[in-house]
Structures are given as structure tokens and as C-alpha cells.
gemmi code that builds the backbone of each chain (N, CA, C; Angstrom):
import gemmi

chains = {
    "A": [
        ("MET", (125.426, -77.215, 41.246), (124.437, -75.805, 41.535), (124.847, -75.306, 40.359)),
        ("ASN", (123.811, -74.438, 39.791), (123.456, -73.642, 38.761), (122.698, -72.532, 39.046)),
        ("ILE", (123.448, -71.142, 38.745), (123.057, -70.190, 38.975), (122.647, -69.286, 38.065)),
        ("GLU", (121.377, -69.024, 37.845), (120.703, -68.037, 36.725), (119.945, -67.069, 36.882)),
        ("ALA", (121.156, -65.694, 36.465), (120.365, -64.193, 37.259), (119.812, -63.468, 35.721)),
        ("THR", (118.770, -63.158, 36.860), (117.819, -62.169, 35.634), (117.987, -60.421, 36.241)),
        ("GLU", (118.118, -59.799, 35.767), (118.083, -58.131, 36.174), (116.644, -57.356, 36.124)),
        ("HIS", (116.216, -57.209, 37.293), (115.136, -56.596, 37.346), (115.449, -54.701, 37.590)),
        ("GLU", (114.045, -53.746, 37.355), (114.311, -52.759, 37.743), (115.125, -52.326, 39.276)),
        ("LYS", (114.413, -53.201, 40.246), (114.988, -53.222, 41.700), (115.715, -54.028, 41.865)),
        ("ALA", (116.000, -54.873, 41.617), (116.495, -56.410, 41.920), (116.977, -56.880, 40.725)),
        ("VAL", (118.114, -57.813, 41.555), (118.237, -59.080, 40.797), (118.027, -60.397, 41.053)),
        ("LEU", (117.773, -61.133, 40.270), (116.885, -62.756, 40.274), (118.141, -63.458, 40.116)),
        ("LEU", (118.285, -64.286, 41.093), (119.472, -65.441, 41.232), (118.294, -66.860, 41.313)),
        ("LYS", (118.169, -67.526, 40.365), (117.844, -68.554, 40.450), (119.081, -69.592, 40.888)),
        ("VAL", (119.265, -70.141, 41.674), (119.619, -71.311, 42.305), (119.449, -72.630, 42.711)),
        ("THR", (119.742, -73.933, 41.609), (119.075, -75.096, 41.678), (120.463, -76.021, 42.156)),
        ("GLY", (119.706, -77.211, 42.330), (120.715, -77.868, 42.547), (121.427, -78.246, 44.151)),
        ("ARG", (122.462, -78.361, 44.254), (123.287, -78.600, 45.803), (124.192, -77.528, 45.744)),
        ("MET", (124.026, -76.798, 47.433), (124.752, -76.001, 47.206), (125.639, -76.560, 48.791)),
        ("ASP", (126.919, -76.988, 48.501), (127.558, -77.384, 49.499), (128.873, -76.995, 49.762)),
        ("ALA", (130.131, -77.686, 50.402), (130.854, -76.983, 50.960), (132.164, -76.662, 49.822)),
        ("GLU", (131.896, -77.387, 48.453), (132.860, -77.200, 47.684), (131.899, -76.021, 46.345)),
        ("ASN", (130.859, -75.963, 46.728), (130.265, -74.687, 45.872), (130.102, -73.619, 46.136)),
        ("ALA", (129.695, -73.250, 47.480), (129.130, -72.664, 47.885), (129.680, -71.046, 47.979)),
        ("PRO", (130.919, -71.187, 47.842), (131.550, -69.979, 47.570), (131.593, -69.450, 46.352)),
        ("GLN", (130.592, -70.379, 45.405), (130.184, -69.646, 43.994), (128.995, -68.753, 44.081)),
        ("PHE", (128.462, -69.394, 45.151), (126.909, -68.419, 44.962), (127.322, -66.733, 45.545)),
        ("GLU", (128.098, -66.811, 46.801), (128.779, -65.453, 47.086), (129.124, -64.616, 46.347)),
        ("HIS", (129.934, -65.015, 45.159), (130.822, -64.547, 44.482), (130.129, -63.860, 43.206)),
        ("ALA", (128.900, -65.171, 42.733), (127.794, -64.420, 41.984), (126.999, -63.238, 42.659)),
        ("CYS", (126.612, -63.201, 43.712), (125.951, -62.410, 44.645), (127.261, -60.829, 44.328)),
        ("GLU", (128.128, -61.180, 44.665), (129.251, -59.876, 45.253), (129.660, -59.416, 43.487)),
        ("GLN", (129.605, -59.911, 42.593), (129.501, -59.418, 41.166), (128.327, -58.504, 41.167)),
        ("TRP", (127.422, -58.876, 41.365), (126.170, -57.958, 41.058), (125.585, -56.813, 42.181)),
        ("MET", (126.577, -57.135, 43.393), (126.805, -55.663, 44.538), (127.571, -54.844, 43.573)),
        ("ARG", (128.761, -55.330, 43.156), (129.820, -54.192, 42.570), (129.574, -53.641, 41.562)),
        ("ARG", (128.215, -54.347, 40.441), (127.495, -53.542, 39.501), (126.344, -52.669, 40.135)),
        ("GLY", (126.297, -52.396, 41.380), (125.197, -51.334, 41.959), (123.986, -51.971, 42.372)),
        ("ALA", (123.720, -53.741, 42.468), (122.477, -54.247, 42.918), (122.390, -53.990, 44.263)),
        ("LYS", (121.269, -53.295, 45.173), (121.230, -53.433, 46.614), (120.231, -54.584, 46.672)),
        ("HIS", (119.423, -55.296, 46.133), (118.262, -55.843, 46.554), (118.650, -57.464, 45.757)),
        ("LEU", (118.916, -58.349, 46.115), (119.057, -59.757, 45.334), (118.025, -60.716, 45.946)),
        ("ILE", (117.184, -60.971, 45.134), (116.384, -61.932, 45.163), (116.567, -63.367, 44.854)),
        ("ALA", (117.104, -64.558, 45.799), (117.358, -65.776, 45.334), (116.092, -66.892, 45.632)),
        ("GLU", (116.013, -67.229, 43.975), (114.845, -68.143, 44.003), (115.123, -69.839, 44.162)),
        ("LEU", (114.697, -69.819, 45.511), (115.255, -71.415, 45.909), (114.201, -72.485, 45.489)),
        ("ASP", (113.574, -72.677, 44.839), (112.222, -73.721, 44.720), (112.972, -74.972, 44.314)),
        ("GLY", (114.176, -74.727, 43.392), (114.964, -76.106, 42.765), (116.144, -76.207, 43.521)),
        ("LEU", (116.513, -75.252, 44.730), (117.859, -75.945, 45.486), (117.030, -77.180, 46.435)),
        ("GLU", (117.886, -78.303, 46.247), (117.689, -79.389, 46.876), (118.457, -79.913, 48.068)),
        ("TYR", (119.532, -79.112, 48.433), (120.371, -79.502, 49.423), (120.795, -77.939, 49.378)),
        ("VAL", (121.167, -77.621, 51.148), (122.119, -76.440, 51.446), (122.652, -77.257, 52.797)),
        ("SER", (124.239, -77.088, 53.012), (124.972, -77.277, 53.838), (125.493, -75.918, 54.845)),
        ("SER", (125.975, -75.827, 56.055), (126.108, -74.749, 56.876), (127.204, -73.722, 56.057)),
        ("MET", (127.634, -74.440, 54.923), (128.782, -73.436, 54.144), (128.116, -72.554, 53.482)),
        ("GLY", (126.804, -73.174, 52.815), (125.884, -72.680, 52.181), (125.220, -71.377, 52.753)),
        ("LEU", (125.107, -71.478, 54.147), (124.378, -70.920, 55.184), (125.025, -69.610, 55.300)),
        ("ARG", (126.513, -69.945, 55.665), (127.224, -69.001, 56.006), (127.588, -67.906, 54.539)),
        ("SER", (127.135, -68.354, 53.114), (127.565, -67.654, 51.992), (126.201, -66.709, 51.679)),
        ("PHE", (124.927, -67.263, 52.055), (123.829, -66.322, 52.435), (123.889, -65.013, 53.903)),
        ("LEU", (124.485, -65.661, 54.497), (124.506, -65.002, 55.724), (125.440, -63.841, 55.650)),
        ("SER", (126.561, -64.216, 54.886), (127.652, -63.245, 54.410), (127.115, -61.992, 53.792)),
        ("VAL", (126.798, -62.667, 52.662), (125.961, -61.848, 51.518), (124.900, -60.407, 52.226)),
        ("ALA", (123.462, -61.129, 53.112), (123.086, -60.611, 53.679), (123.525, -59.126, 54.225)),
        ("GLN", (124.461, -59.849, 55.436), (125.155, -58.909, 56.254), (126.145, -57.518, 55.186)),
        ("LYS", (126.422, -57.802, 54.139), (126.692, -56.877, 53.368), (125.973, -55.818, 52.552)),
        ("LEU", (124.704, -56.684, 52.511), (123.696, -55.679, 51.342), (122.982, -54.621, 52.452)),
        ("GLN", (122.995, -55.344, 54.106), (122.016, -54.762, 54.995), (122.257, -53.060, 54.780)),
        ("PRO", (123.380, -52.732, 55.198), (123.827, -51.010, 55.687), (123.762, -50.287, 53.906)),
        ("LEU", (123.675, -50.917, 52.783), (123.280, -50.139, 51.868), (122.250, -49.231, 51.843)),
        ("PRO", (121.274, -49.315, 52.273), (120.502, -49.989, 52.736), (120.170, -51.184, 51.441)),
        ("GLY", (119.961, -52.599, 51.869), (119.512, -53.003, 50.616), (119.127, -54.867, 51.332)),
        ("SER", (118.745, -55.590, 50.717), (118.608, -56.929, 51.133), (118.937, -58.210, 50.286)),
        ("LEU", (118.639, -59.300, 50.855), (118.576, -60.598, 50.127), (117.579, -61.372, 50.744)),
        ("ILE", (116.518, -61.323, 49.589), (115.532, -61.841, 49.631), (115.320, -63.557, 49.262)),
        ("LEU", (114.621, -64.214, 50.354), (114.558, -65.551, 49.522), (113.239, -65.945, 49.750)),
        ("CYS", (112.890, -66.871, 48.439), (111.726, -67.052, 47.735), (111.896, -68.699, 47.938)),
        ("GLY", (110.552, -69.355, 48.061), (110.488, -71.017, 47.528), (111.362, -71.677, 48.262)),
        ("LEU", (111.679, -71.356, 49.530), (112.565, -72.493, 50.050), (111.559, -73.770, 50.401)),
        ("LYS", (112.183, -74.426, 50.202), (111.127, -76.049, 50.707), (112.378, -77.248, 51.325)),
        ("GLY", (112.006, -78.144, 51.307), (112.336, -79.401, 51.867), (113.476, -79.141, 52.666)),
        ("LEU", (115.015, -79.731, 52.467), (115.864, -79.489, 53.288), (116.450, -78.253, 53.667)),
        ("PRO", (116.570, -77.614, 52.372), (116.971, -76.119, 52.543), (115.969, -75.276, 53.567)),
        ("LEU", (114.972, -75.768, 53.765), (113.887, -74.608, 54.544), (114.208, -75.166, 55.681)),
        ("GLN", (114.331, -77.112, 55.967), (114.815, -77.027, 57.436), (115.900, -76.580, 57.781)),
        ("VAL", (116.653, -76.437, 57.234), (117.993, -76.115, 58.266), (118.099, -74.484, 58.279)),
        ("PHE", (117.568, -73.768, 57.326), (117.033, -72.510, 57.576), (116.368, -72.146, 58.909)),
        ("GLU", (115.440, -73.128, 59.260), (114.632, -72.976, 60.213), (115.283, -73.832, 61.682)),
        ("MET", (115.839, -74.442, 61.321), (116.960, -75.143, 62.434), (117.818, -74.360, 63.043)),
        ("THR", (118.762, -73.168, 62.038), (119.498, -72.539, 62.829), (118.358, -71.131, 63.226)),
        ("ARG", (117.208, -71.223, 62.650), (116.565, -69.644, 63.470), (117.161, -68.515, 62.158)),
        ("LEU", (117.811, -69.150, 60.829), (118.173, -67.872, 60.137), (117.171, -67.555, 59.404)),
        ("ILE", (116.107, -68.250, 59.544), (114.853, -67.599, 58.210), (114.419, -66.884, 58.721)),
        ("GLY", (114.406, -66.484, 60.125), (114.247, -65.023, 60.853), (114.982, -63.838, 60.064)),
        ("LEU", (115.801, -63.775, 59.875), (116.655, -62.674, 59.624), (116.989, -62.451, 58.116)),
        ("PHE", (115.960, -63.137, 57.195), (116.190, -62.729, 55.791), (114.326, -62.154, 55.212)),
        ("PRO", (113.896, -61.223, 54.571), (112.723, -61.642, 53.796), (112.446, -62.540, 53.408)),
        ("VAL", (111.376, -63.442, 53.378), (110.975, -64.566, 52.822), (109.662, -64.380, 52.224)),
        ("PHE", (109.535, -64.742, 50.910), (108.265, -64.742, 50.057), (108.240, -66.307, 49.196)),
        ("GLU", (106.861, -66.510, 48.968), (106.569, -67.896, 48.019), (107.268, -67.330, 46.757)),
        ("THR", (107.392, -66.519, 45.946), (107.271, -65.921, 44.553), (108.396, -65.135, 44.629)),
        ("PRO", (108.997, -64.954, 43.513), (109.958, -63.864, 43.110), (108.886, -62.458, 43.007)),
        ("GLY", (107.766, -62.874, 42.270), (106.800, -62.008, 41.673), (106.368, -61.043, 43.545)),
        ("GLN", (105.763, -61.864, 44.386), (105.840, -61.292, 45.549), (106.445, -60.271, 45.842)),
        ("ALA", (107.891, -60.477, 46.270), (109.243, -60.172, 46.114), (109.238, -58.960, 45.850)),
        ("LEU", (109.358, -58.808, 44.359), (109.426, -57.672, 43.606), (108.353, -56.618, 43.863)),
        ("ALA", (107.032, -56.990, 44.054), (106.140, -56.165, 44.426), (106.477, -55.399, 45.614)),
        ("THR", (107.171, -55.883, 46.604), (107.253, -55.308, 48.126), (108.685, -53.999, 47.628)),
        ("LEU", (109.397, -54.008, 46.285), (110.720, -53.051, 46.529), (110.569, -51.702, 45.896)),
    ],
    "B": [
        ("MET", (121.433, -107.192, 68.056), (123.198, -107.344, 67.563), (123.599, -106.732, 66.488)),
        ("ASP", (124.690, -106.220, 66.824), (125.482, -105.086, 65.775), (125.768, -105.847, 64.283)),
        ("SER", (125.415, -105.538, 63.419), (126.153, -106.161, 62.156), (127.431, -105.656, 61.950)),
        ("PRO", (128.333, -106.081, 60.859), (129.637, -106.070, 60.723), (129.920, -104.884, 60.092)),
        ("ALA", (130.852, -103.940, 60.463), (130.908, -102.594, 60.483), (131.701, -102.598, 58.860)),
        ("HIS", (131.349, -101.419, 57.746), (131.779, -101.337, 56.581), (133.072, -99.833, 56.750)),
        ("ARG", (134.151, -99.696, 56.098), (134.743, -99.029, 56.370), (135.270, -98.326, 55.094)),
        ("LEU", (135.534, -96.998, 54.876), (136.034, -96.542, 53.647), (136.915, -95.086, 54.556)),
        ("ALA", (138.251, -95.402, 54.036), (139.489, -94.425, 54.393), (139.764, -93.609, 53.050)),
        ("LEU", (139.529, -92.302, 53.334), (140.283, -91.290, 51.860), (140.885, -90.095, 52.547)),
        ("PRO", (141.982, -89.371, 51.683), (142.426, -88.399, 52.224), (141.676, -87.585, 52.585)),
        ("ALA", (142.101, -87.078, 53.641), (140.784, -85.732, 54.448), (140.844, -84.491, 53.410)),
        ("CYS", (139.958, -84.373, 52.602), (139.906, -83.016, 51.889), (138.590, -82.859, 50.797)),
        ("LEU", (137.936, -81.921, 50.610), (136.829, -81.456, 50.346), (136.722, -82.664, 49.255)),
        ("GLU", (137.766, -82.882, 48.227), (137.559, -83.712, 47.351), (136.818, -85.212, 47.721)),
        ("SER", (137.014, -85.823, 48.724), (136.632, -86.772, 49.137), (135.449, -86.560, 49.520)),
        ("LEU", (134.849, -85.964, 49.687), (132.891, -85.704, 49.930), (132.233, -86.566, 48.678)),
        ("GLY", (132.652, -86.428, 47.791), (131.549, -86.901, 47.114), (131.403, -88.421, 47.319)),
        ("GLU", (132.700, -89.310, 47.280), (132.649, -90.588, 47.561), (132.438, -91.272, 48.719)),
        ("PHE", (132.542, -90.132, 49.848), (132.027, -90.714, 51.201), (130.625, -90.699, 51.208)),
        ("ARG", (129.919, -89.729, 50.418), (128.430, -89.858, 50.325), (127.562, -90.673, 49.452)),
        ("ARG", (128.750, -91.422, 48.288), (128.521, -92.269, 48.049), (128.230, -93.708, 48.643)),
        ("PHE", (129.568, -93.306, 49.834), (129.415, -94.522, 50.715), (128.222, -94.806, 51.495)),
        ("ILE", (127.738, -93.531, 51.883), (127.004, -93.642, 53.303), (125.859, -93.590, 52.557)),
        ("ARG", (125.664, -93.472, 51.859), (124.188, -93.686, 50.614), (124.000, -95.167, 50.909)),
        ("GLU", (125.174, -95.866, 50.637), (124.819, -96.929, 50.358), (124.276, -97.666, 51.805)),
        ("GLY", (124.841, -97.260, 52.671), (124.957, -97.886, 53.887), (123.111, -97.453, 54.553)),
        ("ALA", (123.078, -96.337, 54.094), (121.590, -95.665, 54.016), (120.808, -96.521, 53.612)),
        ("ALA", (120.953, -96.990, 52.317), (119.861, -97.864, 51.514), (119.824, -99.369, 51.914)),
        ("SER", (121.138, -99.780, 52.309), (121.129, -101.163, 53.294), (119.650, -101.337, 54.673)),
        ("CYS", (119.690, -100.255, 55.159), (119.096, -99.706, 56.300), (117.572, -99.471, 55.805)),
        ("GLY", (117.590, -99.356, 54.835), (116.023, -98.925, 54.236), (115.812, -97.266, 54.816)),
        ("ILE", (116.673, -96.653, 54.683), (116.511, -95.084, 54.990), (116.352, -94.669, 53.510)),
        ("THR", (115.519, -94.002, 53.309), (115.482, -93.108, 52.101), (114.725, -91.632, 52.281)),
        ("GLY", (114.350, -91.238, 51.043), (114.336, -90.119, 50.728), (114.729, -88.903, 51.537)),
        ("ALA", (113.991, -87.987, 52.020), (114.057, -86.446, 52.699), (115.507, -87.193, 54.097)),
        ("GLN", (115.443, -88.284, 54.487), (116.088, -88.910, 55.201), (117.763, -88.664, 55.152)),
        ("VAL", (117.864, -89.123, 53.566), (119.291, -89.381, 53.296), (119.916, -88.382, 53.043)),
        ("ASP", (119.153, -87.079, 52.713), (119.708, -85.350, 52.663), (120.125, -85.365, 53.880)),
        ("ARG", (119.386, -85.426, 55.004), (119.832, -85.250, 56.254), (121.057, -85.690, 56.745)),
        ("LEU", (121.134, -87.204, 56.519), (122.301, -87.758, 56.638), (123.549, -87.669, 55.771)),
        ("ASP", (123.313, -86.835, 54.449), (124.155, -86.256, 53.793), (124.765, -85.061, 54.485)),
        ("LEU", (123.591, -83.819, 54.560), (124.197, -82.466, 55.455), (125.105, -83.135, 56.470)),
        ("VAL", (124.841, -84.220, 57.589), (125.700, -83.975, 58.953), (126.986, -84.758, 58.552)),
        ("MET", (127.039, -85.771, 57.398), (128.451, -86.265, 56.895), (129.338, -85.164, 56.479)),
        ("GLU", (128.545, -84.030, 56.176), (129.246, -83.029, 55.312), (129.812, -82.025, 56.183)),
        ("GLU", (128.892, -82.388, 57.285), (129.516, -81.058, 58.159), (130.593, -81.645, 58.899)),
        ("ILE", (130.618, -82.825, 59.332), (131.356, -83.670, 60.088), (133.174, -83.270, 59.217)),
        ("LEU", (132.986, -84.288, 57.864), (133.925, -84.291, 57.213), (134.926, -82.935, 56.705)),
        ("VAL", (133.804, -82.034, 56.685), (134.453, -80.780, 56.176), (135.123, -80.230, 57.229)),
        ("ASN", (134.981, -80.553, 58.734), (135.668, -80.183, 59.818), (137.282, -80.872, 59.915)),
        ("VAL", (136.876, -81.971, 59.364), (138.079, -82.892, 59.582), (138.878, -82.233, 58.398)),
        ("ALA", (138.590, -81.958, 57.359), (139.406, -81.681, 56.181), (140.002, -80.114, 56.556)),
        ("ARG", (139.507, -79.579, 56.886), (139.885, -78.371, 57.480), (140.771, -78.053, 58.417)),
        ("TYR", (140.340, -78.978, 59.645), (141.316, -78.718, 60.583), (142.247, -80.061, 61.262)),
        ("ALA", (141.737, -80.875, 61.089), (142.354, -82.234, 61.530), (143.808, -82.380, 61.744)),
        ("TYR", (144.510, -82.008, 60.431), (146.057, -82.104, 60.415), (146.706, -80.854, 60.096)),
        ("VAL", (146.375, -79.849, 60.237), (146.716, -78.131, 60.109), (148.125, -78.645, 60.367)),
        ("PRO", (148.855, -78.114, 60.119), (149.372, -77.492, 58.347), (149.600, -78.878, 57.296)),
        ("ASN", (149.370, -79.996, 57.890), (149.933, -81.492, 56.984), (148.395, -82.030, 56.413)),
        ("THR", (148.545, -83.353, 56.193), (147.436, -83.711, 55.559), (147.388, -85.312, 55.814)),
        ("GLY", (146.211, -85.542, 55.696), (146.126, -87.121, 56.471), (144.663, -87.742, 56.171)),
        ("THR", (144.178, -88.949, 56.655), (143.346, -89.578, 56.381), (142.038, -89.785, 57.501)),
        ("ALA", (140.713, -89.533, 56.450), (139.966, -89.700, 57.513), (139.412, -90.817, 57.018)),
        ("GLU", (138.373, -91.301, 57.968), (137.836, -92.964, 58.038), (136.024, -92.863, 58.462)),
        ("VAL", (135.277, -93.179, 57.527), (133.870, -93.191, 58.043), (133.814, -94.922, 58.080)),
        ("ALA", (132.888, -95.452, 59.479), (132.536, -96.652, 59.326), (131.183, -96.899, 59.686)),
        ("TYR", (130.446, -97.330, 59.424), (128.958, -97.373, 59.688), (128.581, -99.234, 59.809)),
        ("TRP", (127.630, -99.306, 60.757), (126.886, -100.943, 60.729), (125.508, -100.272, 61.050)),
        ("GLN", (124.461, -101.124, 60.907), (123.161, -101.270, 61.196), (123.237, -101.470, 62.781)),
        ("SER", (122.928, -100.660, 63.563), (122.913, -100.734, 64.927), (121.551, -101.477, 65.432)),
        ("SER", (120.306, -101.418, 64.578), (119.189, -101.705, 64.878), (118.445, -102.068, 63.935)),
        ("PRO", (117.306, -102.519, 63.341), (116.685, -102.376, 62.269), (116.327, -101.029, 61.866)),
        ("GLY", (116.372, -100.393, 60.661), (116.403, -99.317, 60.225), (117.000, -98.223, 60.865)),
        ("ARG", (118.254, -98.393, 61.007), (119.310, -97.563, 62.260), (120.633, -97.848, 62.187)),
        ("LEU", (121.381, -96.479, 61.490), (122.871, -96.756, 61.315), (123.343, -95.986, 62.398)),
        ("ARG", (124.444, -96.804, 62.951), (125.846, -96.588, 63.919), (126.835, -95.632, 62.815)),
        ("VAL", (127.284, -94.345, 63.102), (128.400, -93.884, 62.124), (129.369, -93.634, 63.102)),
        ("GLU", (130.630, -93.607, 62.265), (132.130, -93.621, 62.918), (132.969, -92.449, 61.993)),
        ("VAL", (132.756, -91.340, 62.518), (133.866, -90.776, 61.377), (135.164, -90.625, 62.669)),
        ("SER", (136.285, -90.937, 61.792), (137.842, -90.761, 62.556), (138.508, -89.630, 61.658)),
        ("ASP", (139.326, -89.744, 62.360), (140.679, -89.010, 61.894), (142.200, -89.157, 62.805)),
        ("GLN", (143.261, -89.110, 62.285), (144.549, -89.033, 63.752), (144.949, -87.783, 63.517)),
        ("GLY", (144.453, -86.593, 63.538), (144.768, -85.843, 63.667), (145.157, -85.175, 64.816)),
        ("HIS", (145.433, -83.748, 65.247), (145.357, -82.884, 66.442), (144.087, -83.283, 67.463)),
        ("PRO", (144.340, -83.393, 68.528), (143.081, -83.916, 69.399), (142.029, -82.589, 69.455)),
        ("PHE", (140.699, -82.852, 69.125), (139.479, -81.825, 69.117), (138.035, -82.353, 68.975)),
        ("ASP", (137.979, -81.738, 70.179), (136.280, -81.992, 70.423), (135.536, -80.913, 70.134)),
        ("PRO", (135.025, -81.515, 69.036), (133.948, -79.846, 68.382), (132.795, -79.944, 69.212)),
        ("PHE", (132.497, -80.421, 70.193), (131.226, -80.207, 70.941), (131.519, -79.355, 72.006)),
        ("GLN", (132.605, -79.234, 72.463), (133.267, -78.195, 73.595), (133.113, -76.772, 73.510)),
        ("ALA", (132.963, -76.456, 72.240), (132.906, -75.284, 71.914), (131.594, -74.499, 72.224)),
        ("ASP", (130.901, -73.118, 72.687), (129.682, -73.088, 73.176), (128.801, -72.742, 72.030)),
        ("PRO", (127.564, -73.663, 72.116), (126.432, -73.374, 70.622), (126.493, -71.854, 70.431)),
        ("PRO", (126.370, -71.691, 68.757), (125.923, -70.954, 68.343), (124.917, -69.757, 69.136)),
        ("ASP", (124.961, -68.737, 69.290), (123.639, -67.811, 69.811), (122.737, -67.115, 68.786)),
        ("LEU", (121.701, -68.116, 68.725), (120.451, -68.303, 67.390), (119.677, -67.116, 67.919)),
        ("THR", (119.579, -66.101, 68.633), (118.351, -65.120, 68.725), (119.400, -64.087, 68.182)),
        ("ARG", (120.712, -63.732, 67.963), (120.918, -62.583, 67.336), (120.616, -62.034, 65.869)),
        ("SER", (120.833, -60.369, 66.002), (120.231, -59.645, 64.845), (120.939, -60.436, 63.615)),
        ("LEU", (120.584, -59.765, 62.132), (121.392, -59.956, 60.996), (123.005, -59.485, 61.255)),
        ("ALA", (122.885, -58.428, 62.159), (124.327, -57.804, 61.666), (124.934, -58.483, 63.000)),
        ("ASP", (124.629, -58.786, 64.175), (125.479, -59.283, 65.028), (125.398, -60.879, 64.513)),
        ("ARG", (124.753, -61.293, 63.830), (124.854, -63.051, 64.095), (126.426, -63.745, 63.416)),
        ("PRO", (126.865, -64.194, 64.384), (128.292, -64.694, 63.669), (127.940, -65.765, 62.549)),
        ("ILE", (128.858, -65.990, 61.833), (129.375, -66.344, 60.534), (129.657, -67.981, 60.424)),
        ("GLY", (130.185, -68.429, 61.827), (130.225, -69.495, 62.002), (129.747, -70.392, 63.093)),
        ("GLY", (129.938, -71.976, 63.382), (129.570, -72.526, 64.641), (128.139, -73.104, 64.137)),
        ("LEU", (127.958, -73.271, 63.015), (126.243, -73.770, 62.645), (126.396, -75.389, 62.298)),
        ("GLY", (127.468, -75.575, 61.563), (127.668, -76.714, 61.271), (127.622, -77.837, 62.213)),
        ("VAL", (128.589, -77.887, 63.396), (128.298, -78.504, 64.730), (126.992, -78.273, 65.369)),
        ("PHE", (126.359, -77.419, 65.395), (124.953, -77.079, 65.638), (123.822, -78.167, 64.448)),
        ("LEU", (123.733, -77.832, 63.639), (123.206, -78.682, 62.762), (123.599, -80.668, 62.807)),
        ("VAL", (124.697, -80.540, 63.586), (124.973, -82.517, 63.526), (124.370, -82.513, 65.102)),
        ("ARG", (124.318, -81.724, 65.852), (123.612, -82.088, 67.252), (122.336, -82.482, 67.026)),
        ("THR", (121.734, -81.417, 66.243), (120.008, -81.358, 66.175), (119.581, -82.797, 65.312)),
        ("VAL", (120.682, -82.871, 64.253), (119.882, -83.883, 63.393), (120.109, -85.471, 64.009)),
        ("VAL", (121.239, -85.927, 64.421), (121.324, -87.013, 64.930), (121.270, -87.393, 65.939)),
        ("GLN", (121.069, -88.456, 66.795), (120.950, -88.671, 68.112), (122.498, -89.684, 68.599)),
        ("SER", (122.750, -89.430, 70.169), (123.741, -90.139, 70.575), (124.453, -89.495, 70.011)),
        ("VAL", (124.838, -88.107, 69.778), (126.512, -88.058, 69.382), (127.354, -87.616, 70.237)),
        ("ALA", (128.499, -88.209, 70.000), (129.549, -88.141, 70.924), (130.951, -88.297, 70.087)),
        ("TYR", (131.992, -87.559, 71.167), (133.585, -87.562, 70.661), (134.105, -88.299, 71.526)),
        ("ARG", (135.031, -89.114, 70.985), (136.293, -89.634, 72.407), (137.653, -89.638, 71.389)),
        ("ARG", (138.619, -89.575, 72.457), (140.242, -89.541, 71.669), (140.480, -91.115, 71.887)),
        ("GLU", (140.751, -91.755, 71.073), (140.888, -93.216, 71.337), (142.232, -93.510, 70.454)),
        ("ASP", (143.365, -94.197, 71.024), (144.669, -94.744, 70.276), (145.181, -93.714, 69.515)),
        ("GLY", (145.223, -92.275, 69.770), (145.836, -91.400, 69.193), (144.967, -90.944, 67.743)),
        ("ARG", (143.534, -91.439, 68.149), (142.460, -90.835, 67.144), (141.134, -90.171, 67.393)),
        ("ASN", (140.884, -89.242, 66.844), (139.521, -88.506, 66.670), (138.379, -89.324, 66.537)),
        ("VAL", (137.429, -89.692, 67.533), (136.389, -90.526, 66.727), (135.133, -89.470, 67.229)),
        ("LEU", (134.159, -89.553, 66.096), (132.807, -88.645, 66.079), (131.984, -89.987, 66.240)),
        ("SER", (131.016, -90.358, 66.855), (130.089, -91.174, 66.547), (128.414, -90.524, 66.854)),
        ("PHE", (127.593, -91.340, 66.003), (126.473, -91.102, 66.368), (125.388, -92.090, 65.588)),
        ("GLU", (124.165, -91.849, 66.065), (123.091, -92.766, 65.545), (122.446, -92.082, 64.598)),
        ("PHE", (121.687, -92.724, 63.541), (120.969, -91.904, 62.619), (119.999, -92.554, 62.317)),
        ("PRO", (118.539, -92.448, 61.745), (117.718, -91.862, 61.865), (117.866, -90.933, 63.543)),
        ("GLY", (117.747, -89.674, 63.466), (117.740, -89.049, 65.521), (115.805, -89.147, 65.394)),
        ("ASN", (115.487, -87.850, 66.140), (114.258, -88.268, 66.709), (113.241, -87.176, 65.487)),
        ("GLY", (114.432, -86.150, 64.738), (113.514, -85.421, 64.118), (112.939, -85.629, 62.830)),
    ],
}
model = gemmi.Model(1)
for chain_id, residues in chains.items():
    chain = gemmi.Chain(chain_id)
    for i, (resn, *xyz) in enumerate(residues, 1):
        res = gemmi.Residue()
        res.name, res.seqid = resn, gemmi.SeqId(i, " ")
        for name, pos in zip(("N", "CA", "C"), xyz):
            atom = gemmi.Atom()
            atom.name, atom.element = name, gemmi.Element(name[0])
            atom.pos, atom.b_iso = gemmi.Position(*pos), 0.0
            res.add_atom(atom)
        chain.add_residue(res)
    model.add_chain(chain)
structure = gemmi.Structure()
structure.add_model(model)
structure.setup_entities()
């Protein structure tokens, strides 16, 4: 898994590519927490390059979203497809996150 | 008629996941399971093996074994076993998928995904071993 961060005025965009599994899911959570410590309230995860996510990854997404919500803030998901989209749908987590096709659409709502 | 089983035993730890993945992928390929279905099989194996790695032998360590064979054309039967504490992962209540973000529990999704993706999943305790078996692909 690779995470590439870009700072925008109202959000931090995290482009996540590769596989998010039990061995590396905590890295995503740590990356998000570092941006939160630096004051970020809205994180946008760009996921069209995410090939795989297991329940360990879902835990990270859920945990970050739960920490952002009271700020108030949000973890926004973009470009979900393939197995990651199926997994978010099967677990009905998809309804708990703002979801957009592209980061541009997400940024326009903030 | 079932074909003979292929077996792989490794230390029950997260570092073994990659090798188990390569092993089960060979099984999938030999069975003609390809593409998106392979990712779903990876997912199920990870969920099961992570549970074994984390809980089966606490506070000690031990071995996890994966066995597979072709149960019918295009279909794998898989068994994951350990010699750890007796534990039936399907006894826990399924997670409540209707809760709001703030109230949504963080855990319990792995076992739920296993149940959702595979077919004929079952747990048995046999000769001091936990054995979790399933058939793949499921219906999804």
C-alpha cells in the first residue's frame, strides 16, 4: 500500500493505492491521525487505486471517521470500486461515509 | 469425487499471511478460479487467519494449517485449522449493521465477511483442533 498526501485549503487528500490488509492497515490510520494532529478536519481518501481491503482496513476507516465526526469533520471516500466497494457495501459501512466519484466533487462540497 | 488435499502449515502469525495467500492462489488457479473471485478468496483467508494468529494460542504461539482440494469442477473446499484454545467464531452475535457512525462497533466485521462471501461455512472441534471449513466460490 502507498499513501500520497496533498494539502488543500479545506481538506487533505490522501491517495491510497495497492492493498490494505492486516499487515499495513494501521499505517493508513496513523497517516490520518498525523494530519488530524496538524489540524485537518476533513480528509478525502482517493481510492480508485485501492485494489483490496479487509476488515482490518475497514476498522481503520471507521475509527478515523469516528474521531473526525465530533470536530466536526469527515472522512470522505472517493473512487471506490471493485472488491473495496463490495466490502463497504456488504458491511453497509458505505452509508456512514460521504461518498463521491472524484476528489474534485468532494472538495466542492466543503 | 474429491481430489487429494494440498496442505500447508506455518506459524500462526501475520507474517505468514503472504505465503498462505500464494498457496491458496495456486489452488484457485488449479480450479479455474480467476479475477475478482481470487480477491474474494484472499479476503476470506485473511479474515480467518488473522483470527487464528491473534487468538488461537494466546499467550503462546503455534501453527496454522490450510488444506484445500477441488470438491467439484471449479469449486474449492478449504479447511483452516489450529491446535489452540477451543473457539467457534460463529457463536458471537453478528454485528449490527444499522447503527449510526458514532455507535458503530469497530469489530466483528471479519467473521461477517467470511459468512457473506463463502458457502457452507462450518466450525468443528476435532482431535484437539479448531477446524473451519468452507466452499468457494459462494453464491455472491
